[in-house]
C-alpha positions in Angstrom: -9.3 -2.8 7.9 -6.9 -0.1 9.0 -4.0 -0.8 11.3 -1.3 1.4 12.6 1.5 2.0 15.1 2.2 4.3 18.0 2.2 7.4 15.8 -1.5 7.0 14.9 -0.7 6.5 11.3 -3.0 4.0 9.7 -3.1 2.0 6.5 -5.4 -0.5 4.9 -4.0 -4.0 4.8 -3.9 -4.3 1.0 -2.6 -0.8 0.6 0.3 -1.7 2.8 0.9 -5.0 1.1 1.0 -3.5 -2.4 3.0 -0.3 -1.5 6.5 -0.9 -2.7 8.5 0.5 0.3 6.6 -1.0 3.2 8.8 -3.4 5.2 7.4 -6.3 7.2 8.5 -8.1 10.3 7.4 -11.5 8.9 6.5 -13.1 5.5 3.3 -11.4 4.2 1.3 -12.3 1.1 -2.5 -12.6 0.2 -2.7 -16.1 1.8 -0.9 -14.8 5.0 -2.2 -11.2 5.3 -1.3 -8.7 7.9 -2.7 -9.3 11.3 -1.6 -6.4 13.5 0.6 -3.3 13.7 3.7 -5.4 14.7 3.7 -7.0 11.2 4.8 -3.6 9.7 8.0 -1.7 10.3 6.5 1.6 11.5 9.3 3.8 10.0 8.6 2.3 6.6 4.9 3.0 6.9 5.7 6.7 7.8 8.1 7.1 4.9 5.7 5.5 2.4 2.9 7.7 3.6 5.1 10.8 2.9 6.0 9.5 -0.5 2.4 8.6 -1.4 1.0 12.0 -0.4 3.2 13.5 -3.2 1.6 11.2 -5.8 -1.8 11.5 -7.4 -4.0 8.6 -8.4 -4.3 8.2 -12.1 -8.0 7.3 -11.7 -9.4 9.7 -9.1 -6.7 12.4 -9.2 -6.5 12.6 -5.4 -3.2 12.5 -3.5 -2.0 9.5 -1.5 -1.6 7.0 -4.3 1.3 4.8 -3.2 0.6 1.8 -5.6 2.6 2.0 -8.8 1.9 0.4 -12.1 3.9 -2.8 -12.4 4.4 -2.5 -16.2 5.3 1.1 -16.7 6.0 2.5 -13.2 5.0 6.0 -14.4 1.6 6.1 -12.9 0.3 5.7 -9.4 -3.0 4.5 -7.9 -4.9 4.0 -4.7 -5.3 0.3 -4.2 -9.2 0.5 -4.2 -9.2 2.6 -7.4 -7.0 0.1 -9.1 -9.0 -2.8 -7.9 -12.3 -1.3 -9.0 -10.8 -0.5 -12.4 -9.7 -4.2 -12.8 -6.0 -3.4 -12.7 -5.0 -5.6 -9.7 -3.8 -9.0 -10.6 -3.4 -11.7 -7.9 -0.3 -13.8 -8.3 1.3 -16.2 -5.9 4.2 -14.3 -4.3 
């Protein structure tokens, strides 16, 4: 579900985990997911939100797509769009 800090900026857990510029206060990976707002450096969440709002999802064409393609890095996606399209691969981090 969504989590956020004092600025009322929210992110879904996997969106934050896959967004490239989000910084964490502890080790985070699919087996140890985010638990609360203190797991994320709030400034990095705000900066990534600004960056993501300038990017459009290759699948739905809506803004806010902060997840980049690992292979080509020229296209962006929303995490749910990429997951539904079968583009998310789970690896041990």
